[in-house]
KELOKOL-284186 format. One line per 4 residues: their letters; for each residue z, x, y of C-alpha. Coordinates in steps of 0.25 Angstrom, whole numbers. Last residue first. Example, Ala and Ser with C-alpha at 12.3 -4.5 7.8 and 13.67 -1.06 7.14 Angstrom:
REM residues 2
SA) 29,55,-4 ~ 31,49,-18
REM end
This chain:
REM residues 332
XXXX) 30,100,-18 ~ 31,105,-31 ~ 35,92,-37 ~ 24,84,-33
XXXX) 13,96,-37 ~ 19,96,-50 ~ 21,81,-52 ~ 6,81,-49
XXXX) 2,92,-59 ~ 9,87,-70 ~ 2,74,-67 ~ -12,81,-69
XXXX) -7,88,-81 ~ -5,74,-88 ~ -19,71,-92 ~ -29,60,-88
XXXX) -24,60,-73 ~ -31,71,-68 ~ -45,66,-72 ~ -48,62,-57
XXXX) -44,75,-52 ~ -31,75,-43 ~ -30,83,-30 ~ -15,82,-26
XXXX) -11,84,-12 ~ 3,88,-11 ~ 13,85,-1 ~ 28,87,4
XXXX) 37,78,12 ~ 45,78,24 ~ 35,78,36 ~ 26,68,29
XXXX) 37,58,29 ~ 39,59,45 ~ 25,60,48 ~ 23,45,40
XXXX) 34,39,47 ~ 30,44,61 ~ 16,40,58 ~ 20,24,54
XXXX) 30,25,66 ~ 17,28,75 ~ 7,19,71 ~ 12,7,77
XXXX) 14,12,90 ~ 1,18,89 ~ -8,7,86 ~ -19,13,77
XXXX) -10,9,65 ~ -9,19,54 ~ -11,15,40 ~ -3,23,29
XXXX) -8,33,17 ~ -17,41,29 ~ -4,43,35 ~ 3,50,23
XXXX) -8,60,19 ~ -9,65,33 ~ 5,67,35 ~ 4,75,20
XXXX) -7,83,27 ~ -1,87,38 ~ 12,92,31 ~ 3,101,22
XXXX) 1,96,8 ~ 2,104,-4 ~ -10,107,-14 ~ -13,101,-30
XXXX) -23,100,-38 ~ -22,90,-51 ~ -33,92,-61 ~ -43,82,-68
XXXX) -57,87,-60 ~ -69,83,-54 ~ -65,71,-46 ~ -55,72,-36
XXXX) -42,63,-31 ~ -34,67,-19 ~ -19,63,-19 ~ -11,67,-7
XXXX) 3,68,-14 ~ 16,67,-3 ~ 30,71,-7 ~ 44,69,-5
XXXX) 43,53,-1 ~ 58,47,-1 ~ 58,35,-11 ~ 60,20,-13
XXXX) 55,9,-23 ~ 51,17,-35 ~ 44,9,-47 ~ 40,18,-60
XXXX) 51,9,-68 ~ 40,2,-78 ~ 27,11,-78 ~ 16,-1,-81
XXXX) 25,-13,-75 ~ 30,-4,-63 ~ 15,-1,-59 ~ 13,-16,-58
XXXX) -2,-17,-57 ~ -12,-17,-45 ~ -28,-16,-50 ~ -38,-6,-43
XXXX) -52,-8,-41 ~ -51,-8,-26 ~ -53,-16,-12 ~ -55,-30,-19
XXXX) -41,-29,-22 ~ -30,-31,-33 ~ -42,-29,-46 ~ -40,-38,-55
XXXX) -32,-32,-69 ~ -41,-30,-81 ~ -46,-16,-76 ~ -30,-12,-76
XXXX) -31,-11,-91 ~ -17,-5,-94 ~ -9,4,-84 ~ -4,10,-97
XXXX) -16,19,-99 ~ -13,27,-88 ~ -24,38,-86 ~ -36,29,-91
XXXX) -28,17,-85 ~ -30,21,-71 ~ -45,17,-71 ~ -41,3,-68
XXXX) -38,8,-55 ~ -22,6,-52 ~ -15,0,-39 ~ 0,0,-43
XXXX) 10,-10,-40 ~ 24,-4,-38 ~ 25,-11,-24 ~ 31,-7,-11
XXXX) 38,5,-13 ~ 46,12,-2 ~ 45,27,4 ~ 56,34,13
XXXX) 54,45,22 ~ 67,51,28 ~ 68,54,42 ~ 80,45,42
XXXX) 71,33,39 ~ 56,36,36 ~ 47,25,29 ~ 37,24,20
XXXX) 31,11,13 ~ 22,12,-1 ~ 9,6,-5 ~ 0,13,-14
XXXX) 5,19,-28 ~ 20,13,-26 ~ 34,18,-25 ~ 33,26,-39
XXXX) 40,31,-50 ~ 37,46,-57 ~ 40,46,-71 ~ 28,51,-78
XXXX) 19,38,-78 ~ 24,36,-63 ~ 16,49,-61 ~ 3,45,-66
XXXX) 3,31,-59 ~ 6,37,-46 ~ -7,48,-46 ~ -15,34,-51
XXXX) -10,27,-39 ~ -11,36,-29 ~ -27,40,-34 ~ -35,40,-20
XXXX) -39,25,-22 ~ -34,24,-8 ~ -34,36,-2 ~ -22,47,-7
XXXX) -6,48,-5 ~ 5,49,-15 ~ 20,49,-9 ~ 27,58,-18
XXXX) 42,56,-20 ~ 52,66,-26 ~ 67,63,-28 ~ 64,63,-43
XXXX) 52,55,-45 ~ 45,48,-34 ~ 30,41,-31 ~ 22,36,-21
XXXX) 9,29,-18 ~ 1,29,-4 ~ -2,18,6 ~ 10,20,13
XXXX) 16,9,22 ~ 25,13,34 ~ 39,7,34 ~ 48,2,45
XXXX) 48,-13,42 ~ 38,-14,53 ~ 30,-5,45 ~ 31,-13,32
XXXX) 27,-27,39 ~ 15,-21,46 ~ 11,-15,32 ~ 13,-28,26
XXXX) 4,-36,33 ~ -7,-26,35 ~ -7,-25,20 ~ -7,-40,20
XXXX) -19,-41,29 ~ -27,-29,20 ~ -24,-37,7 ~ -28,-49,16
XXXX) -42,-43,15 ~ -45,-44,1 ~ -46,-61,4 ~ -60,-63,-1
XXXX) -55,-75,-10 ~ -70,-83,-5 ~ -64,-95,2 ~ -51,-88,7
XXXX) -61,-77,14 ~ -69,-89,20 ~ -58,-96,26 ~ -54,-84,33
XXXX) -41,-78,32 ~ -28,-79,41 ~ -16,-70,40 ~ -3,-72,49
XXXX) 8,-63,49 ~ 22,-64,52 ~ 34,-57,56 ~ 38,-65,68
XXXX) 36,-53,79 ~ 25,-46,72 ~ 17,-59,73 ~ 4,-52,64
XXXX) -10,-58,62 ~ -18,-57,51 ~ -33,-59,50 ~ -43,-61,39
XXXX) -58,-60,45 ~ -66,-52,33 ~ -64,-38,41 ~ -49,-40,43
XXXX) -41,-45,53 ~ -28,-39,58 ~ -18,-44,71 ~ -4,-38,72
XXXX) 8,-40,77 ~ 14,-46,91 ~ 6,-41,103 ~ -4,-38,93
XXXX) -11,-26,86 ~ -23,-26,80 ~ -27,-25,65 ~ -42,-23,59
XXXX) -45,-25,45 ~ -53,-21,32 ~ -59,-7,36 ~ -48,-3,46
XXXX) -42,-4,60 ~ -28,-5,63 ~ -19,-8,75 ~ -31,-10,85
XXXX) -40,-14,76 ~ -49,-25,83 ~ -45,-37,75 ~ -56,-45,71
XXXX) -54,-60,74 ~ -51,-68,61 ~ -62,-74,51 ~ -64,-89,49
XXXX) -56,-102,47 ~ -42,-96,44 ~ -34,-95,32 ~ -19,-92,31
XXXX) -11,-82,28 ~ 4,-81,33 ~ 12,-69,31 ~ 28,-68,36
XXXX) 34,-56,36 ~ 50,-55,33 ~ 56,-40,32 ~ 63,-39,20
XXXX) 79,-35,17 ~ 80,-24,8 ~ 79,-22,-6 ~ 64,-21,-7
XXXX) 56,-27,-19 ~ 45,-18,-24 ~ 35,-28,-29 ~ 24,-28,-18
XXXX) 12,-34,-26 ~ 15,-49,-22 ~ 11,-47,-8 ~ -3,-45,-13
XXXX) -5,-55,-21 ~ 3,-64,-12 ~ -7,-61,-1 ~ -19,-66,-11
XXXX) -14,-77,-16 ~ -8,-82,-2 ~ -22,-81,4 ~ -28,-88,-9
XXXX) -20,-102,-7 ~ -8,-101,2 ~ -1,-92,14 ~ 13,-89,18
XXXX) 17,-76,14 ~ 32,-70,17 ~ 32,-56,16 ~ 46,-50,15
XXXX) 43,-36,19 ~ 52,-24,16 ~ 42,-19,4 ~ 34,-32,1
XXXX) 41,-44,-2 ~ 34,-57,-5 ~ 37,-71,-1 ~ 28,-84,-3
XXXX) 27,-95,8 ~ 18,-106,4 ~ 7,-109,15 ~ 8,-123,23
XXXX) 10,-117,35 ~ 2,-106,33 ~ -9,-115,31 ~ -14,-119,18
XXXX) -27,-112,13 ~ -38,-121,7 ~ -50,-114,0 ~ -64,-117,6
REM end
């Protein structure tokens, strides 16, 4: 068995994740796994950060199973408690929030530590950050965003739907990006605002056939057991492409289509824009927690235009596709 120090003995490491200042108390492989993910957040915010205390330690056995009163998904359930949340994963990891103290306690079974099966820590850490961002007044979006000359497009698609490829194709021609996967959204004075969290791209090795400057991505380790993509610092490949804040004016809904190499576009209705945005965030089952998220999404959807882009699998091989995409964004 691999020895892990108790949280009282564990070293403390600090990370800035958007508006949050994470104080991580962990050691050994738990510290390494959590620090690896937290260290990806490379966009520094020039605001006072909200402290969040995260403690990770081993447990002798699997945790009690959460029923899912707040969130019910494939790998993790989350319950609402009197002073925060309680989460459990399918392999027996757990996390307990003490909202009044701004802290989380994470426990991982000995068997998972010994086997180095720590992938579910990514889900727990995502919950920790999401709750912190929401408490700070932001709604996390699983989306990309690009901006140029006062235009800013939110790029929406399911996981693996092409957000990163489209973002990469646009930054190569002068657009700037707030990120390809994680954004924060809020509405202040009736104006929506997007903020960047990280300028790391999740690129599949096949991307090199269209963008050779990314290099041999297959030589890099996969960043997660759930995907073949690799994480790379986009600003190292395309210097100067990182943006920090922007007001969204457009929404692009992507759909990949086999069998052709074209780009087909049509305008989205207001209800389609709202639906696309709702699909890019997690809505809790608890109505009190869901209400402010839905209000932010609805206010944003009411003030932007949208286009659905059907992009053929071979579209990025030539320059015609990019011209069609930029024209579709500009014509809204």
